[in-house]
C-alpha positions as CSV (number, residue, x, y, z in Angstrom):
1,M,3.9,40.4,24.5
2,K,3.5,38.4,21.0
3,S,1.4,35.9,20.1
4,S,1.8,32.4,18.9
5,S,-0.3,29.7,17.3
6,A,-2.1,27.2,19.8
7,E,0.0,24.8,21.1
8,S,3.0,26.0,19.2
9,H,6.3,27.9,19.9
10,S,6.4,31.6,19.8
11,S,6.9,33.1,16.5
12,A,9.4,35.6,17.7
13,P,12.6,35.9,15.6
14,P,15.2,33.4,16.7
15,Q,17.8,34.7,19.0
16,V,21.0,33.2,19.3
17,I,21.5,31.6,23.0
18,A,24.5,30.5,24.4
19,A,25.2,27.5,25.8
20,T,25.7,27.2,29.8
21,A,29.2,27.6,30.4
22,G,31.5,25.1,31.7
23,S,31.6,21.4,30.8
24,L,28.8,19.2,29.7
25,P,26.2,19.2,32.5
26,E,25.4,16.2,34.7
27,Q,21.6,14.6,34.6
28,A,20.8,15.4,38.1
29,G,18.5,18.1,38.3
30,A,17.6,18.4,34.8
31,L,13.8,19.5,35.2
32,Q,15.0,22.7,37.3
33,R,17.9,23.4,34.6
34,A,15.4,23.1,31.8
35,R,13.2,25.4,33.1
36,A,15.7,28.1,34.0
37,F,17.0,27.4,30.4
38,A,13.7,28.1,29.1
39,E,12.3,31.0,31.3
40,P,13.9,33.9,29.9
41,L,12.8,32.9,26.2
42,L,9.1,32.0,27.3
43,A,8.3,34.5,30.1
44,S,6.8,36.9,28.1
45,E,5.8,34.9,25.0
46,M,1.8,33.8,24.4
47,L,0.2,31.4,22.4
48,D,-2.8,32.4,20.2
49,T,-4.9,31.1,22.9
50,G,-3.8,33.6,25.5
51,E,-2.0,31.4,27.6
52,N,1.6,32.1,28.7
53,V,3.9,29.6,26.8
54,L,5.7,29.3,30.2
55,A,2.8,28.6,32.0
56,H,1.7,26.3,29.4
57,A,4.9,24.5,29.5
58,D,4.8,24.3,33.6
59,A,1.4,22.4,33.3
60,V,2.3,20.0,30.4
61,A,5.2,18.9,33.2
62,A,2.7,19.0,35.8
63,I,0.4,16.6,33.8
64,L,3.3,14.2,32.9
65,R,4.6,14.3,36.4
66,T,1.0,13.0,37.3
67,I,1.0,10.2,35.0
68,G,4.6,8.8,36.2
69,G,6.7,10.7,33.6
70,S,10.1,11.3,34.8
71,E,11.9,14.2,35.6
72,A,13.3,14.0,31.9
73,M,10.2,13.8,30.4
74,Q,8.9,16.9,32.5
75,A,12.1,18.8,31.7
76,A,11.4,18.0,27.7
77,S,8.2,20.1,27.9
78,Y,10.3,23.7,28.4
79,L,13.0,23.0,25.8
80,V,10.2,22.2,23.3
81,Y,8.9,25.4,23.4
82,A,12.6,26.6,23.3
83,C,13.4,25.7,20.3
84,D,12.0,28.5,18.2
85,H,14.4,30.6,19.8
86,L,17.3,29.1,18.6
87,N,19.6,29.5,16.0
88,K,20.8,26.0,16.0
89,P,18.6,24.4,18.8
90,H,19.9,20.8,18.6
91,E,23.6,22.0,19.0
92,V,22.5,24.5,21.6
93,I,20.3,21.9,23.9
94,A,22.7,18.8,23.2
95,K,25.7,20.6,24.6
96,A,23.6,21.9,27.8
97,F,21.6,18.5,27.8
98,G,22.6,16.0,25.9
99,D,21.3,14.6,22.4
100,N,18.5,12.7,24.0
101,F,17.1,16.1,25.1
102,A,17.8,17.7,21.8
103,D,16.6,15.2,19.4
104,L,13.0,14.8,21.7
105,A,12.7,18.4,21.6
106,L,13.3,18.6,17.9
107,E,11.2,15.6,17.0
108,T,7.9,17.4,19.0
109,T,8.8,20.9,17.6
110,K,8.7,19.4,14.0
111,L,5.2,17.5,15.2
112,V,4.0,21.0,16.7
113,R,4.6,22.7,13.1
114,L,3.1,20.5,11.0
115,Q,0.0,20.4,12.9
116,R,0.0,24.0,12.9
117,M,0.0,24.6,9.4
118,S,-2.1,21.1,8.7
119,R,-4.9,23.2,10.8
120,L,-4.5,26.4,8.8
121,A,-4.2,24.7,5.3
122,Q,-6.8,22.1,5.4
123,P,-10.3,21.8,6.1
124,E,-11.5,20.1,9.2
125,G,-12.3,16.3,7.9
126,V,-9.0,16.4,5.9
127,Q,-7.4,17.9,8.9
128,T,-7.9,15.2,11.7
129,E,-7.0,12.6,9.4
130,S,-3.7,14.3,8.6
131,V,-3.2,14.8,12.4
132,R,-3.5,11.1,13.0
133,K,-1.0,10.3,9.8
134,M,1.4,12.5,11.6
135,L,1.0,11.1,15.0
136,L,1.9,8.0,13.5
137,A,4.8,9.0,11.7
138,F,6.5,10.4,14.8
139,S,5.6,7.5,17.6
140,K,8.8,5.8,17.1
141,D,9.4,8.3,20.1
142,L,6.5,7.7,22.4
143,R,7.8,10.7,24.3
144,V,6.8,13.0,21.4
145,V,3.1,11.4,21.5
146,M,3.0,11.8,25.2
147,L,4.3,15.6,25.2
148,R,1.5,16.1,22.6
149,L,-1.2,14.6,24.6
150,A,-0.3,16.4,27.5
151,S,0.0,19.5,25.7
152,R,-3.5,19.4,23.9
153,L,-5.2,18.6,27.4
154,Q,-3.4,21.9,28.8
155,T,-4.8,23.8,25.9
156,L,-8.2,22.7,26.7
157,R,-7.9,23.2,30.6
158,H,-7.1,26.6,29.7
159,L,-9.6,27.3,27.2
160,A,-12.0,25.9,29.8
161,A,-10.8,28.1,32.5
162,S,-10.5,31.5,30.2
163,K,-14.0,31.0,28.9
164,L,-12.6,32.3,25.3
165,P,-13.7,31.1,22.0
166,V,-12.5,28.0,21.3
167,P,-11.4,26.8,17.7
168,Q,-13.4,23.9,16.7
169,G,-10.5,22.0,14.9
170,L,-8.5,21.7,18.1
171,T,-11.5,20.0,20.2
172,A,-12.6,17.8,17.1
173,E,-8.8,16.6,16.9
174,A,-8.8,16.1,20.6
175,L,-12.4,14.3,20.8
176,Q,-11.3,12.0,17.6
177,V,-7.8,11.6,17.6
178,F,-6.1,12.5,20.8
179,A,-8.8,10.8,23.1
180,P,-8.8,7.3,21.0
181,L,-5.1,7.5,21.3
182,A,-4.9,7.9,25.1
183,N,-7.9,5.1,25.4
184,R,-5.4,2.5,23.3
185,L,-2.8,3.6,25.4
186,G,-4.5,3.1,28.3
187,I,-4.2,6.7,29.9
188,W,-7.7,6.9,31.4
189,E,-7.2,9.9,33.3
190,I,-5.8,11.9,30.2
191,K,-8.3,10.0,27.9
192,W,-11.4,11.0,30.3
193,E,-10.5,14.3,30.4
194,L,-10.2,15.1,26.7
195,E,-13.4,13.5,26.3
196,D,-15.3,15.9,28.8
197,L,-13.3,19.1,27.8
198,S,-14.1,18.3,24.2
199,F,-17.6,17.4,24.6
200,R,-18.0,20.7,26.9
201,F,-17.0,22.9,23.7
202,L,-18.7,20.9,21.0
203,E,-22.2,20.3,22.8
204,P,-22.3,22.6,25.3
205,D,-25.9,22.7,25.7
206,T,-25.8,18.5,26.2
207,Y,-23.0,19.1,28.5
208,R,-25.0,21.7,31.0
209,E,-27.6,19.5,31.1
210,V,-26.1,16.2,32.2
211,A,-24.2,18.3,34.4
212,R,-27.2,19.8,35.9
213,L,-28.5,16.1,36.5
214,L,-25.5,14.9,38.2
215,D,-25.6,18.1,40.7
216,E,-29.3,17.5,41.7
217,K,-29.3,15.3,44.7
218,R,-25.5,15.2,44.4
219,T,-25.2,15.8,48.4
220,E,-27.7,13.0,49.2
221,R,-26.5,10.7,46.6
222,E,-22.6,11.1,47.5
223,S,-23.4,10.8,51.1
224,A,-25.3,7.5,50.6
225,M,-22.5,6.3,48.4
226,E,-20.0,7.0,51.3
227,R,-22.0,5.0,54.0
228,L,-22.2,1.9,51.5
229,R,-18.7,2.6,50.7
230,Q,-17.5,2.4,54.5
231,Q,-19.8,-0.6,54.7
232,I,-18.4,-2.6,51.9
233,A,-14.7,-1.7,53.4
234,H,-15.5,-3.2,56.6
235,D,-17.3,-6.0,55.9
236,L,-14.6,-6.9,53.4
237,T,-11.8,-6.7,55.9
238,A,-14.4,-8.9,58.4
239,Q,-14.3,-11.4,55.7
240,G,-10.1,-11.4,55.3
241,I,-10.2,-9.5,52.1
242,A,-7.7,-6.5,52.5
243,A,-9.2,-4.1,50.3
244,T,-9.2,-0.4,49.5
245,V,-12.8,0.8,48.5
246,Q,-13.0,4.0,46.3
247,G,-15.9,6.1,44.8
248,R,-15.8,6.0,41.1
249,P,-15.1,9.6,38.9
250,K,-18.3,10.5,37.0
251,H,-17.4,11.4,33.2
252,I,-19.9,13.1,31.6
253,Y,-19.3,12.0,28.0
254,S,-19.0,8.4,29.0
255,I,-22.6,9.1,30.3
256,V,-23.9,10.5,27.5
257,K,-22.6,7.7,25.1
258,K,-24.3,5.2,27.1
259,M,-27.5,7.3,27.1
260,R,-27.3,7.5,23.4
261,G,-25.8,4.1,22.5
262,K,-28.3,2.3,24.6
263,S,-31.4,4.6,24.6
264,L,-31.3,5.1,28.5
265,G,-32.9,8.1,30.4
266,F,-30.1,9.5,33.0
267,E,-31.2,7.7,36.1
268,Q,-30.9,4.3,34.2
269,V,-27.1,5.2,33.4
270,Y,-25.1,2.8,35.8
271,D,-22.2,5.2,35.6
272,I,-23.7,7.7,38.0
273,R,-23.2,5.4,40.9
274,G,-20.1,3.6,41.0
275,L,-17.4,2.1,43.2
276,R,-14.1,0.6,42.8
277,I,-12.5,-2.5,45.1
278,V,-8.8,-2.7,44.8
279,V,-7.2,-5.8,46.4
280,A,-4.3,-7.6,46.9
281,G,-4.2,-10.3,44.3
282,V,-6.3,-12.1,41.4
283,P,-7.9,-14.7,44.0
284,D,-9.0,-11.6,46.1
285,C,-10.7,-10.1,43.0
286,Y,-13.3,-13.3,42.7
287,S,-13.7,-13.6,46.3
288,A,-14.7,-9.8,46.8
289,L,-16.7,-10.4,43.7
290,S,-18.5,-13.4,45.2
291,W,-19.0,-11.4,48.5
292,V,-20.7,-8.1,46.3
293,H,-23.0,-10.5,44.6
294,S,-23.8,-12.4,48.0
295,Q,-24.8,-9.2,49.8
296,F,-26.7,-7.3,47.0
297,V,-28.9,-8.1,44.0
298,P,-26.4,-8.7,40.7
299,M,-27.7,-7.6,37.2
300,T,-26.1,-10.7,35.3
301,E,-26.2,-9.5,32.2
302,E,-24.0,-6.6,33.0
303,F,-21.2,-8.9,34.5
304,D,-17.8,-8.6,32.2
305,D,-14.4,-10.8,33.5
306,Y,-11.9,-8.2,31.8
307,I,-9.2,-10.2,34.2
308,A,-9.9,-13.3,32.4
309,R,-10.2,-11.5,28.7
310,P,-8.1,-8.3,29.1
311,K,-9.2,-5.5,26.4
312,P,-6.9,-5.2,23.7
313,N,-5.0,-2.4,25.3
314,G,-4.0,-4.6,28.3
315,Y,-7.1,-3.5,30.6
316,Q,-7.8,-5.7,33.2
317,S,-10.7,-5.3,35.6
318,L,-14.0,-7.3,36.9
319,H,-16.9,-5.2,36.0
320,T,-20.2,-5.9,37.7
321,V,-23.8,-4.1,38.3
322,V,-25.7,-4.6,41.5
323,R,-28.6,-3.1,42.9
324,D,-28.8,-2.1,46.3
325,A,-32.3,-2.0,48.8
326,E,-33.5,0.8,47.2
327,S,-33.3,-1.1,43.7
328,Q,-30.8,1.3,42.5
329,P,-28.0,0.2,40.5
330,I,-24.6,0.5,41.2
331,E,-21.2,-0.3,39.0
332,V,-18.9,-2.0,41.0
333,Q,-15.2,-2.4,39.5
334,I,-12.9,-5.1,41.4
335,R,-9.0,-5.2,40.6
336,T,-5.6,-5.5,41.6
337,Q,-3.2,-2.7,42.6
338,A,-1.1,-3.5,39.6
339,M,-4.4,-3.5,37.6
340,H,-5.2,-0.3,39.0
341,D,-2.1,1.3,38.2
342,H,-2.2,-0.1,34.4
343,A,-5.7,1.5,34.2
344,E,-4.7,5.0,35.6
345,L,-1.3,5.0,33.7
346,G,-1.6,2.4,31.0
347,V,1.5,2.2,28.8
348,A,2.6,5.7,29.7
349,A,5.5,4.0,31.9
350,H,6.7,2.5,28.9
351,W,8.8,5.8,27.7
352,A,11.5,4.3,30.1
353,Y,12.4,2.3,26.9
354,K,13.6,5.3,25.3
355,E,15.2,6.7,28.2
356,A,17.3,3.5,29.3
357,G,21.0,2.8,28.5
358,A,24.0,4.5,29.2
359,K,23.6,7.6,27.4
360,G,19.9,7.9,28.4
361,Y,18.4,10.0,31.1
362,G,16.6,8.9,33.8
363,G,15.8,5.1,32.7
364,S,16.7,2.1,34.9
365,V,15.0,-0.7,32.6
366,T,16.8,-3.6,31.1
367,A,17.6,-4.0,27.6
368,A,15.2,-7.0,27.7
369,G,12.4,-5.0,29.0
370,A,12.8,-1.9,26.9
371,Y,12.5,-4.2,23.9
372,D,9.2,-5.8,25.3
373,A,7.9,-2.2,26.5
374,K,8.7,-1.0,23.1
375,I,6.8,-4.0,21.3
376,A,3.7,-3.1,23.5
377,V,3.7,0.6,22.8
378,L,3.7,-0.5,19.3
379,R,1.3,-2.7,19.3
380,Q,-1.2,-0.2,20.9
381,L,-0.3,2.1,18.5
382,L,-1.3,-0.2,15.8
383,A,-4.5,-0.8,17.3
384,W,-5.2,2.9,17.3
385,E,-4.6,2.9,13.8
386,R,-6.9,0.2,12.9
387,D,-9.5,1.7,15.1
388,L,-9.3,5.1,13.2
389,S,-8.6,3.9,9.7
390,G,-9.6,0.4,9.3
391,A,-6.5,-0.2,7.7
392,N,-5.2,-3.8,7.4
393,T,-1.8,-3.9,8.8
394,T,0.6,-6.3,10.3
395,A,-0.5,-7.8,13.7
396,D,2.8,-7.2,15.5
397,G,3.5,-3.5,14.9
398,T,6.4,-4.2,12.9
399,G,6.9,-2.1,9.4
400,L,4.0,0.4,10.4
401,F,6.5,3.5,11.7
402,D,9.3,2.8,9.9
403,D,8.1,2.4,6.2
404,R,6.6,6.0,5.6
405,I,7.4,9.8,6.2
406,Y,5.3,13.0,5.8
407,V,6.6,16.1,4.6
408,L,5.1,19.3,3.2
409,T,4.4,21.3,0.1
410,P,5.2,25.0,0.0
411,D,1.1,25.3,0.3
412,A,1.2,23.5,3.6
413,A,-0.2,20.2,2.3
414,I,0.7,16.9,3.5
415,V,2.4,14.3,1.6
416,E,2.9,10.6,2.6
417,L,6.1,8.8,1.3
418,P,7.9,5.6,1.5
419,Q,11.1,5.7,4.0
420,G,14.2,7.2,2.1
421,A,12.1,9.1,-0.4
422,T,13.6,11.6,-2.4
423,A,12.6,15.1,-3.9
424,V,12.2,13.1,-6.9
425,D,9.6,11.0,-5.2
426,F,7.8,14.0,-3.8
427,A,7.5,15.5,-7.4
428,Y,5.9,12.4,-8.8
429,S,3.5,11.8,-5.7
430,V,2.5,15.7,-6.4
431,H,2.0,15.2,-10.5
432,T,3.5,12.8,-12.7
433,N,4.2,16.0,-15.4
434,L,6.1,17.4,-12.2
435,G,8.1,14.5,-11.8
436,H,9.1,14.1,-15.3
437,R,10.3,17.8,-15.4
438,C,11.9,18.0,-12.1
439,R,15.3,19.2,-12.4
440,G,16.0,20.8,-8.9
441,A,14.9,20.8,-5.2
442,R,14.6,22.9,-2.1
443,V,14.5,21.1,1.3
444,D,13.4,23.8,4.1
445,G,14.5,26.3,1.7
446,A,17.9,25.0,1.0
447,M,19.3,23.4,-2.4
448,V,19.7,19.8,-1.8
449,P,21.0,16.9,-4.4
450,L,17.7,15.2,-6.0
451,N,18.9,11.9,-4.5
452,T,18.8,13.5,-1.0
453,P,16.8,11.3,1.4
454,L,13.9,13.3,2.8
455,K,12.9,13.4,6.6
456,N,9.9,13.9,8.7
457,G,8.4,17.3,8.8
458,Q,10.3,19.0,6.0
459,T,9.0,21.1,3.4
460,V,10.1,20.5,-0.2
461,E,10.1,22.7,-3.1
462,V,10.8,21.2,-6.6
463,S,12.3,23.3,-9.4
464,A,10.9,21.9,-12.9
465,A,11.8,22.7,-16.7
466,K,9.0,23.7,-19.0
467,E,9.3,20.5,-20.9
468,G,11.4,17.4,-20.9
469,G,11.7,14.2,-19.4
470,P,13.1,12.1,-16.5
471,S,16.9,10.6,-16.6
472,R,17.8,7.3,-17.1
473,D,19.9,7.6,-13.9
474,W,16.4,7.7,-11.8
475,L,16.1,4.3,-12.3
476,N,19.4,3.2,-11.2
477,P,19.1,1.6,-7.6
478,E,22.5,2.4,-6.5
479,L,22.2,6.2,-7.3
480,G,19.5,6.5,-5.0
481,Y,16.9,8.6,-6.9
482,L,13.6,7.0,-6.1
483,A,12.5,5.0,-3.4
484,S,8.8,5.0,-4.4
485,H,7.7,2.1,-6.8
486,R,5.0,4.2,-8.0
487,A,7.4,6.7,-9.3
488,R,10.0,4.1,-10.6
489,A,7.1,2.5,-12.7
490,K,5.9,6.3,-13.9
491,V,10.0,6.9,-15.1
492,R,9.5,3.5,-16.9
493,A,6.4,4.2,-18.3
494,W,7.8,7.3,-19.7
495,F,11.0,5.5,-21.7
496,N,8.4,2.9,-22.6
497,A,6.4,5.3,-24.3
498,L,9.3,6.9,-25.6
499,A,10.9,3.8,-26.9
500,M,7.3,2.9,-28.4
501,G,6.9,6.0,-30.5
502,E,10.3,5.6,-32.0
503,T,9.4,1.7,-32.7
504,I,6.0,2.7,-34.2
505,A,7.6,5.8,-36.2
506,K,10.2,3.2,-37.9
507,G,7.3,0.5,-38.6
508,R,5.4,3.5,-40.3
509,E,8.3,4.3,-42.2
510,S,8.7,0.6,-43.6
511,V,5.1,0.3,-44.4
512,E,4.8,3.7,-45.9
513,K,8.1,2.7,-48.4
514,L,6.5,-0.6,-49.2
515,L,3.2,1.1,-50.2
516,Q,5.3,3.7,-52.6
517,R,7.0,0.6,-54.2
518,E,3.6,-1.3,-54.6
519,G,1.9,1.9,-56.1
520,K,-0.5,1.7,-53.4
521,T,0.1,5.1,-51.9
522,A,-3.7,5.7,-51.5
523,V,-4.6,2.7,-49.6
524,N,-6.0,3.6,-46.0
525,L,-3.7,2.7,-43.5
526,E,-6.1,2.0,-41.1
527,D,-8.3,-0.2,-43.0
528,L,-5.3,-2.3,-44.5
529,A,-4.4,-2.6,-40.4
530,G,-8.0,-4.0,-39.9
531,Q,-7.7,-6.4,-43.0
532,L,-4.3,-7.9,-41.4
533,G,-6.2,-8.3,-38.3
534,F,-4.9,-5.3,-36.0
535,H,-7.0,-2.8,-34.0
536,H,-5.6,0.2,-35.4
537,A,-2.7,1.3,-37.5
538,D,-0.1,2.2,-34.8
539,A,-0.6,-1.7,-33.9
540,L,0.7,-2.7,-37.0
541,F,3.4,0.1,-37.4
542,E,4.7,-1.4,-33.5
543,V,5.2,-5.2,-35.1
544,V,6.7,-4.1,-37.9
545,G,8.6,-1.9,-36.1
546,K,9.9,-4.8,-33.7
547,D,10.7,-7.0,-36.9
548,E,7.7,-9.2,-35.5
549,F,5.7,-9.1,-38.5
550,S,7.0,-9.7,-42.2
551,L,6.2,-7.2,-44.8
552,R,5.6,-10.3,-46.9
553,N,2.5,-10.4,-45.4
554,I,1.2,-6.8,-46.5
555,E,2.6,-7.5,-50.0
556,Q,0.2,-10.8,-50.4
557,L,-2.3,-8.8,-49.4
558,L,-2.0,-6.0,-51.9
559,R,-1.3,-8.7,-54.8
560,P,-4.3,-11.3,-55.5
561,P,-2.7,-14.7,-55.6
562,E,-1.9,-15.6,-59.5
563,P,-2.0,-19.5,-60.9
564,A,1.6,-20.7,-60.0
565,S,3.7,-21.2,-63.5
566,P,4.6,-24.5,-64.2
567,Q,8.4,-24.3,-63.7
568,D,7.4,-22.8,-60.1
569,D,4.6,-24.6,-58.7
570,Y,5.9,-28.3,-59.1
571,V,8.3,-30.1,-57.6
572,P,9.6,-33.4,-58.4
573,L,9.4,-36.5,-56.0
574,K,12.4,-36.9,-53.7
575,K,13.0,-40.3,-55.4
576,P,11.4,-40.2,-59.2
577,R,10.8,-43.7,-60.4
578,A,9.5,-45.2,-63.4
579,L,5.4,-45.2,-63.2
580,S,4.9,-47.9,-65.4
581,G,3.5,-50.9,-63.5
582,G,2.1,-48.5,-61.0
583,K,5.1,-48.8,-58.4
584,G,5.6,-45.9,-55.8
585,G,4.2,-43.2,-57.7
586,V,1.3,-41.8,-59.7
587,L,-0.3,-43.6,-62.6
588,V,-2.0,-41.4,-65.4
589,V,-5.0,-43.5,-66.4
590,G,-4.6,-44.9,-70.0
591,I,-1.0,-43.2,-70.5
592,D,1.8,-45.2,-69.1
593,S,5.3,-43.8,-68.4
594,L,3.9,-40.1,-68.4
595,L,6.0,-37.3,-66.4
596,T,4.3,-36.4,-63.7
597,Q,5.2,-33.8,-60.8
598,L,3.6,-33.1,-57.5
599,A,2.2,-29.8,-57.3
600,K,4.1,-27.3,-54.7
601,C,0.9,-25.3,-53.8
602,C,-1.2,-28.2,-52.2
603,K,1.7,-31.2,-51.8
604,P,-0.3,-34.1,-52.4
605,A,0.7,-37.6,-50.6
606,P,-1.1,-40.8,-50.5
607,P,-3.9,-41.6,-49.9
608,D,-5.5,-38.0,-50.9
609,V,-8.0,-38.0,-53.6
610,I,-5.6,-36.3,-56.3
611,S,-6.4,-35.1,-59.9
612,G,-3.8,-34.4,-62.7
613,F,-3.3,-31.0,-65.2
614,V,-1.4,-31.4,-68.4
615,A,1.3,-28.6,-68.4
616,R,2.8,-27.9,-71.6
617,G,6.1,-29.2,-71.8
618,K,6.2,-30.5,-68.1
619,G,4.2,-33.4,-68.4
620,V,1.5,-33.8,-65.8
621,S,1.2,-31.6,-62.7
622,V,-0.7,-33.6,-59.8
623,H,-2.9,-31.7,-57.4
624,R,-5.3,-32.7,-54.5
625,A,-8.5,-33.1,-55.8
626,D,-9.8,-30.0,-53.4
627,C,-6.9,-27.6,-54.3
628,S,-7.8,-23.9,-55.2
629,N,-5.3,-23.5,-57.9
630,L,-6.5,-26.7,-59.9
631,R,-10.1,-25.1,-59.9
632,N,-8.7,-21.8,-61.2
633,M,-6.8,-23.8,-64.1
634,V,-9.9,-25.9,-64.9
635,L,-11.9,-23.0,-65.2
636,R,-9.6,-21.5,-67.7
637,S,-8.7,-25.1,-69.7
638,G,-10.9,-27.5,-68.9
639,D,-9.8,-29.8,-71.5
640,R,-6.5,-30.2,-69.9
641,L,-7.8,-32.0,-66.7
642,I,-6.7,-35.7,-66.6
643,E,-7.3,-38.8,-64.5
644,V,-4.5,-39.9,-62.0
645,E,-4.3,-42.1,-59.2
646,W,-1.8,-43.5,-56.9
647,G,0.7,-46.3,-58.1
648,A,2.2,-48.5,-55.5
649,P,0.7,-49.0,-52.1
650,A,1.9,-46.1,-49.9
651,G,5.4,-46.3,-48.5
652,K,6.7,-49.1,-50.5
653,E,10.2,-48.9,-52.3
654,G,10.9,-45.7,-49.7
655,N,8.9,-43.0,-51.4
656,V,8.4,-39.6,-49.3
657,Y,6.2,-36.9,-49.9
658,P,6.4,-33.4,-48.3
659,V,3.6,-31.6,-46.7
660,D,2.9,-28.6,-45.2
661,V,1.8,-28.7,-41.4
662,A,0.0,-25.0,-40.0
663,V,0.6,-24.5,-36.0
664,E,-1.0,-21.8,-34.1
665,A,-0.2,-21.2,-30.4
666,T,0.4,-19.0,-27.5
667,D,4.2,-17.9,-28.0
668,R,6.3,-19.2,-25.0
669,Q,10.2,-20.3,-24.4
670,G,10.8,-23.9,-25.9
671,L,7.5,-24.1,-27.8
672,L,9.5,-24.6,-31.4
673,R,11.5,-27.3,-29.8
674,D,8.6,-29.3,-28.3
675,I,6.8,-29.6,-31.5
676,S,9.9,-30.5,-33.2
677,D,10.4,-33.3,-30.7
678,V,7.3,-34.5,-31.3
679,F,8.0,-35.0,-35.0
680,A,11.4,-36.6,-34.7
681,K,9.9,-39.5,-32.1
682,E,7.5,-39.9,-34.9
683,K,9.9,-40.5,-37.5
684,M,8.8,-37.5,-39.5
685,N,11.7,-35.8,-41.0
686,V,11.1,-31.7,-40.8
687,I,13.0,-30.2,-44.0
688,G,11.3,-26.7,-43.3
689,V,10.2,-24.3,-40.8
690,Q,8.7,-20.9,-41.0
691,T,7.8,-19.1,-37.4
692,Q,6.0,-15.5,-37.1
693,T,4.9,-14.1,-33.8
694,V,2.4,-10.9,-33.4
695,K,1.0,-10.0,-30.1
696,G,2.2,-13.2,-28.1
697,T,0.8,-15.6,-31.1
698,A,2.9,-17.7,-32.9
699,W,1.9,-19.2,-36.7
700,M,4.4,-21.8,-37.5
701,T,4.7,-24.0,-40.6
702,F,6.5,-27.2,-40.8
703,T,7.3,-28.9,-44.1
704,V,7.6,-32.7,-43.2
705,E,8.1,-35.7,-45.3
706,V,5.6,-38.2,-45.0
707,A,5.1,-41.8,-46.6
708,E,1.3,-41.1,-46.6
709,S,-1.2,-38.4,-45.1
710,G,-3.4,-40.7,-43.1
711,R,-0.4,-41.1,-40.5
712,L,-0.2,-37.1,-40.1
713,A,-3.5,-37.1,-38.7
714,R,-2.4,-38.8,-35.4
715,V,1.0,-36.8,-35.3
716,L,-0.8,-33.5,-35.5
717,K,-3.4,-34.6,-32.4
718,I,-0.4,-34.9,-30.3
719,V,1.2,-31.6,-31.6
720,S,-2.5,-30.1,-30.7
721,G,-2.5,-31.5,-26.9
722,L,1.2,-29.7,-26.1
723,S,0.9,-26.8,-24.0
724,G,0.0,-23.5,-25.8
725,V,-0.9,-25.1,-28.9
726,R,-4.5,-23.9,-30.0
727,S,-4.6,-25.8,-33.4
728,A,-2.4,-28.0,-35.7
729,R,-3.6,-28.9,-39.3
730,R,-2.5,-29.9,-42.5
731,R,-2.1,-26.9,-45.3
């Protein structure tokens, strides 16, 4: 005999099994045929729990039968365990039983393998979370989930009967993952047994103590409850209420939870004594409740109406606690037969939605009914996901199971990926550098193209170069290399960094050449960047490399400003006129008709306070009184300062004066157009514009013609009010 992992297939070498001779078989007798197909493969195989594989499959089929599983579902329990013995399991099973059987067997086999590898490779806390994720990944087919529930229950039953050591991971998974799943699906029969068996292994002393307390006076208690059951059944019939009255099973785990949760003693727990009343219809439920409350003393604080307010998993029933003649509490549940069936089987019957249709096996529901059933199942699985993880997900169950897959690393670590992910996505999810260097991939041992979509349960191994980066083709969505937004962002970041490096190198080269021309190679580049308003030198090189920052700014910083020469610093009036009589120009006090020119450095305009400076051979240059160049020239040659004033009133004879306006703003689309529109509306002619943008900030200099500078202040106020403009001032 050979041993294999718990709840897994045998690890025996695959054997080539010929399909049943003849044509494609009919679906009739699928259960018997499936067992006959699997028996020679499984009869001598053992699980590592010591249980015979064929016996395990028999028990799983029996569990499925008790909760309403079709023969087709039961048959699948054998085919799942046969897969490891077939070279081409899908092909062989599909030929013998049909594609539906083959799909179910292969999907369940994948999940079993994933769970086994996860259990071996991961610590317990991580392991249960991985099992939950894997169940979600495979839960598009509810039958896979049901097979796993039944298999886990049978494993615990076997361990309890054999009294062999129990792997703690199995029981922790059963209590923390499988039992809550059965609860959400409403399969109480499996849920309670999973809880009791798991608790028995996890806390054996507490389990034995509660079991002992239940056994004490059990005969006396059960005799009294039987008399009470018969009396209630008789009295309800006398009241015209057709009812079946049953005793309720006692579940040790639920008793312990109530004792701990409410700090109760054993005798205070109402679950110890309980009855269930099953009636024909909802009105009968409330009639029976009224009668029970009239015959016994109700404990009103213990009443719950789950008919009017069903539980999230669809459970409906009336729950009440009453005291009998000896003041002993009794819990009574009242429900219809349909409610009782749902309570016992939950949504297990909904696996029919997968088995319905012309190519199905055993289903008999309509297409609309199948859709409704599927939605009901997805809602409960979604609720189970929220119960365990607290994740925020959509309320209608859509998108939860269709947007992710789970694959394995060669070391059996589970990697979660979006649907349609490739080996490149996988590589980036493991490590960014591995993604950059990814050059090839093996999936389940076979080489595949890098843009091959991965599937649940596959093992992926990446081949990587020692160095290098991603391909630009990976960013082409039509080529299908990347499905993960995170991986795509990492590829973009790599190329952005590459481009940035080239830009910085280009900018550094330009700055260094300028410094060589200026004879300033000893200048510290970091200090230079700081003086220009940058945090570090690379930031300066970046904007220079992008041609967003003029090298003239660096030249001006390296060359202190010198007094402008007379021939360069002055611009004549646009419309020069004779100044005698003070008409339309500048009047030099005491000297009529002396040639005057407006200084280009400060561009004065009426009614600015002005001063004159006698330039040799050029007449008088007129500056604003606060001009820094004027102050420097006066310091050197104060005797050449001369008093001047504006002649004719501003604007008369059509005289206009060029002035510079400096604007600082957040760069945006249409900024230059909006500012120019303001000047146009105010009938100010713009004769020159210079713009420069650095790190999203635009600096603009407008040269406009004005008749007098006082009116300019009002226009600048309008410009300052434009979107994004931080300041607008005259230079």
